[in-house]
N, C-alpha and C positions, 0 to 999 in steps of 0.2 A: 504494500500500500504506500502510495506516494503522499508526502506531506504537502500542503499548499505552500506556495512561495511566500516569502516574508511580507511583501506589500500587496498581496491579493486582496482585492476589494477596495483599495485606496486609490484616490485620484490626487494628482499633484499639479499645482499651477506654479511654475517657476517665474518669479517676477523680479524686475529690477535689472541692474547692470551686471550681467555676467559676461565674461570673455566668451566669445562664440564657441570655441573649441571646448572650454570647460563646461558650458551649458549643455552641449551635445553629449559630452562624456557623462554628465550627471543624469541626463534623460535616459541614456542607454542603460546605466546602472539601475535606475528606477524600473524601467521596463523589464530588464532581466530579472529583477526581484519580484516581478508580478504586478507592479503598479501601472496605472494609466496616466498619461500626460494630457492635461487639458491645454488646448491651444488658445482658448479664450478665457478671459477673466471669469472666475466662478461667480454665480449670482445666488442669492438666498433661495433655498428650496426646502422641501420637506425631508430631504435626505438627512440621515444621521450626520451630525456635525463632525463626528470622528472619521468620516470617510473622505473628506477633502482636506488637503494640506497645502497651504501657501508657503512656498520655499523662497527664502531670501538669502543673498550672498553674505558671507562673512569675510570675503576677500577684501583687501584694501581698495578703496575707490576714491577718485578725485572728485566725483560728483556729489556723493552723500556719505555721511558718517554711518557707522554700523548702527548707532542708535536711531538715526533717521530711517534706515532701511528696515530695521526691526519694527519701528513704529508704523511705517507704511504697510508692512505685511500684516501686522496685527489689526490695523484698521480695516484692510480688505477682508481679512479672515472673519472679523466680527460682523461685517456687513453681509458676508456670504454664508454665515453660520458654519464656518470652517475653523481650522486651527492653523497657526503660523509655526514654522520650524526653520531653523537655519540649514544651510547646505551642509554644514559639518554634522548636524543631527542625522541627515540622510546617510552620509558616509559612515558615521559611527554605528548607526543601526545595522547597516549592511555588514560592516566589518565584524560586529559582535553577534551577527545572526539572530538578532532580536530587536523588536521595536522598542526604542528607549522612551522613557517618560518625558513628555513635553512639559516644561515648567511654565 
């Protein structure tokens, strides 16, 4: 019997300024782990809020601080009844083979 993949049933919206190659790499990892990539901004729905995750970058940026990027992601997540997570959360969850707790 095969176990479901780590991110099965989860949808991810990657927002903000990501280096193109890094964003593609992150999307490939999410899909390989069973997640779905949303191409459009999530909107509020009756879906379980745990099923949609708005991902923001923790990499240094000249445009916005980490605090601003986190705040933008949290605002979008709140309006879409989703959760916000950093790109490092995605990588750490995959590396640890378990979905880490979002604070």
